C-alpha positions as CSV (number, residue, x, y, z in Angstrom):
1,M,-1.3,9.4,35.1
2,I,0.5,6.5,35.9
3,A,2.7,5.1,38.5
4,V,6.3,4.0,38.8
5,I,8.0,1.8,42.0
6,T,11.3,1.7,42.2
7,G,12.4,-0.8,44.3
8,E,15.5,-2.8,45.6
9,I,15.6,-5.7,47.8
10,I,17.9,-5.0,51.0
11,N,20.3,-7.7,52.5
12,S,19.6,-9.7,49.5
13,T,23.3,-11.2,49.1
14,N,22.2,-13.0,52.6
15,V,19.5,-15.0,51.2
16,E,19.8,-17.0,47.6
17,P,17.8,-15.3,44.9
18,Q,15.7,-18.4,44.2
19,H,14.3,-17.7,47.9
20,W,12.5,-14.6,46.6
21,Q,13.1,-13.4,42.8
22,L,10.5,-16.4,41.5
23,K,8.1,-15.2,44.2
24,L,8.5,-11.6,43.3
25,Q,7.9,-12.5,39.8
26,M,5.0,-14.7,40.2
27,L,3.5,-11.5,41.7
28,F,4.1,-9.0,38.9
29,E,3.1,-11.4,36.6
30,S,-0.7,-12.0,38.6
31,R,-0.9,-8.2,38.9
32,L,0.3,-7.0,35.3
33,A,-1.1,-8.1,32.5
34,D,1.7,-6.8,30.2
35,A,5.3,-8.2,31.1
36,S,7.1,-5.3,29.7
37,K,5.6,-3.2,32.2
38,W,8.0,-4.5,35.1
39,A,11.6,-5.7,35.7
40,I,14.0,-7.4,38.0
41,Y,17.4,-5.9,37.2
42,K,20.8,-5.8,38.5
43,E,20.2,-8.6,41.0
44,N,18.4,-7.1,43.7
45,Y,16.5,-4.0,42.1
46,F,12.9,-3.9,40.2
47,L,10.9,-1.6,38.3
48,V,7.2,-1.5,37.7
49,E,4.9,0.8,35.9
50,I,1.2,0.3,37.1
51,T,-1.8,2.8,37.3
52,S,-1.2,5.2,39.9
53,K,-4.4,3.8,41.9
54,E,-3.0,0.4,42.0
55,A,0.7,1.6,43.3
56,L,0.3,1.4,47.0
57,E,-1.6,-1.9,47.3
58,L,1.1,-3.4,44.8
59,V,3.6,-1.7,47.2
60,I,2.3,-3.0,50.4
61,L,2.0,-6.5,48.4
62,I,5.9,-6.5,48.0
63,K,6.8,-5.2,51.3
64,S,4.6,-8.4,52.9
65,L,6.1,-10.8,49.9
66,I,9.6,-10.2,50.7
67,K,9.1,-9.5,54.8
68,H,8.1,-12.9,55.0
69,I,11.5,-14.4,54.0
70,E,13.4,-14.1,57.0
71,R,16.5,-11.8,57.1
72,L,15.1,-9.8,54.0
73,D,13.5,-6.1,53.6
74,V,12.8,-3.8,50.4
75,R,12.7,-0.3,49.9
76,M,10.4,1.3,47.3
77,S,9.7,4.8,46.1
78,I,6.4,5.5,44.1
79,G,6.7,8.5,41.5
80,L,3.2,9.6,40.3
81,G,2.9,11.2,36.9
82,K,2.3,11.9,33.1
83,P,4.0,8.4,30.9
84,G,6.7,9.8,28.3
85,F,8.4,7.3,25.9
86,T,7.2,3.6,26.6
87,S,9.7,1.0,25.4
88,D,9.3,-2.9,25.1
89,L,11.4,-2.6,28.4
90,V,10.3,-1.3,31.7
91,T,13.6,-0.1,32.3
92,E,14.2,2.1,28.9
93,S,10.9,3.9,29.5
94,N,10.8,7.1,30.9
95,G,8.1,10.5,31.7
96,Q,7.6,12.6,34.4
97,A,6.6,9.1,36.7
98,F,9.8,7.7,36.1
99,T,11.7,10.6,37.0
100,H,9.5,11.3,40.4
101,S,10.3,7.5,41.0
102,R,14.0,7.8,40.2
103,E,14.5,11.2,42.2
104,A,12.6,9.8,45.5
105,F,14.5,6.9,45.5
106,E,17.9,8.5,45.4
107,T,17.2,11.0,48.1
108,M,15.1,8.3,50.8
109,R,18.2,7.9,52.8
110,N,17.2,5.8,55.7
111,K,13.4,5.8,54.8
112,T,12.2,2.8,53.1
113,L,9.0,4.0,51.5
114,C,8.3,7.3,50.1
115,I,6.0,8.8,47.4
116,K,6.8,12.0,44.9
117,T,4.3,13.4,42.4
118,T,3.6,16.9,40.9
119,S,1.8,18.1,44.0
120,K,4.1,19.3,46.7
121,D,0.9,19.3,48.7
122,F,-0.1,15.6,48.2
123,D,3.5,14.5,49.0
124,L,3.4,16.4,52.3
125,Y,0.1,15.0,52.9
126,F,0.9,11.3,52.2
127,N,4.6,10.6,53.1
128,P,3.9,10.9,57.2
129,M,1.4,8.0,56.3
130,L,3.5,5.9,54.4
131,N,6.7,6.4,57.0
132,L,4.2,5.1,59.8
133,V,3.0,2.5,57.4
134,N,6.3,1.6,56.6
135,F,7.1,1.4,60.5
136,I,4.3,-0.9,61.3
137,A,5.5,-3.0,58.0
138,S,9.1,-3.3,59.3
139,Q,8.3,-4.6,62.4
140,W,6.4,-7.5,60.9
141,K,8.0,-11.0,61.6
142,P,7.6,-13.4,58.5
143,A,4.4,-14.9,59.9
144,T,2.7,-12.0,60.2
145,A,4.0,-10.5,57.0
146,E,2.8,-14.0,55.0
147,T,-0.9,-13.5,56.6
148,I,-1.0,-9.6,55.7
149,F,0.3,-10.8,51.6
150,Y,-2.4,-13.3,51.5
151,R,-5.3,-11.2,53.1
152,L,-4.8,-8.9,50.2
153,L,-4.2,-10.9,47.7
154,N,-7.6,-12.6,48.9
155,K,-9.8,-9.6,50.0
156,D,-13.0,-11.1,48.4
157,K,-12.5,-14.5,51.0
158,M,-13.3,-14.6,54.2
159,Q,-11.1,-14.8,57.2
160,K,-11.8,-18.5,57.5
161,Q,-10.6,-18.8,54.1
162,I,-7.7,-17.4,54.4
163,A,-7.0,-19.8,57.6
164,E,-7.7,-22.2,55.4
165,L,-5.2,-21.7,52.9
166,L,-2.3,-20.6,55.1
167,N,-2.8,-23.8,57.3
168,K,-3.4,-22.2,60.4
169,D,-6.6,-21.5,62.5
170,N,-8.7,-19.0,62.8
171,T,-7.7,-17.3,65.7
172,T,-4.0,-17.0,64.8
173,V,-4.8,-15.4,61.4
174,N,-6.9,-13.0,63.3
175,K,-4.1,-12.4,65.8
176,A,-1.5,-11.8,62.7
177,L,-3.9,-9.7,61.3
178,K,-4.1,-7.2,64.3
179,R,-0.6,-7.7,64.9
180,G,0.2,-6.1,61.5
181,A,-2.6,-3.4,61.7
182,Y,-4.0,-4.7,58.5
183,E,-7.2,-2.7,58.9
184,Q,-5.3,0.5,59.7
185,I,-3.4,-0.3,56.5
186,T,-6.6,-0.5,54.6
187,E,-7.9,2.1,55.9
188,V,-4.6,4.1,54.4
189,L,-5.1,2.3,51.0
190,V,-8.8,3.5,50.3
191,V,-7.5,7.2,51.5
192,Y,-4.8,7.3,49.2
193,K,-7.0,5.4,46.2
194,E,-9.6,8.4,46.9
195,K,-6.9,11.1,46.8
196,V,-5.1,9.9,43.6
């Protein structure tokens, strides 16, 4: 089973693309060894194929990366399912996961994060959790989002090392992580990886 993430940068016309595109590209390059598994297209959309276990963590990394930039947000859908046709361009690939991701994305309405799988029970179980995670993430200020981003990227480092990386004191980083509900979000990530 694979995961496909469909995403759109919200308010992208209010910010020059170089402020977010290069950062998003660098994130994808660092997380995905195969460049044919992701694409940024139509100016503010992106598509990513990734293992099902890694999908939610990547979504939260993307959310924190984009929220770290003033006035931007992102909406994303995760589709889980079997792979189908694989092309050299992820935008030309298809299969169950691609269909689920696209269908979820097209029906999101006012939501900015959802998941669709072959299991209705799984979807009913996880979508309320994702709504809560998204509600929390939508409240992040840029400094909080940046702290969450670097903490997720550097889970093997101590909080003191994260503070040094961000050139902030340890207390500021600790408060940002609490304000951003980092611990609760990592608990959701653990549950997701166990259930997928």
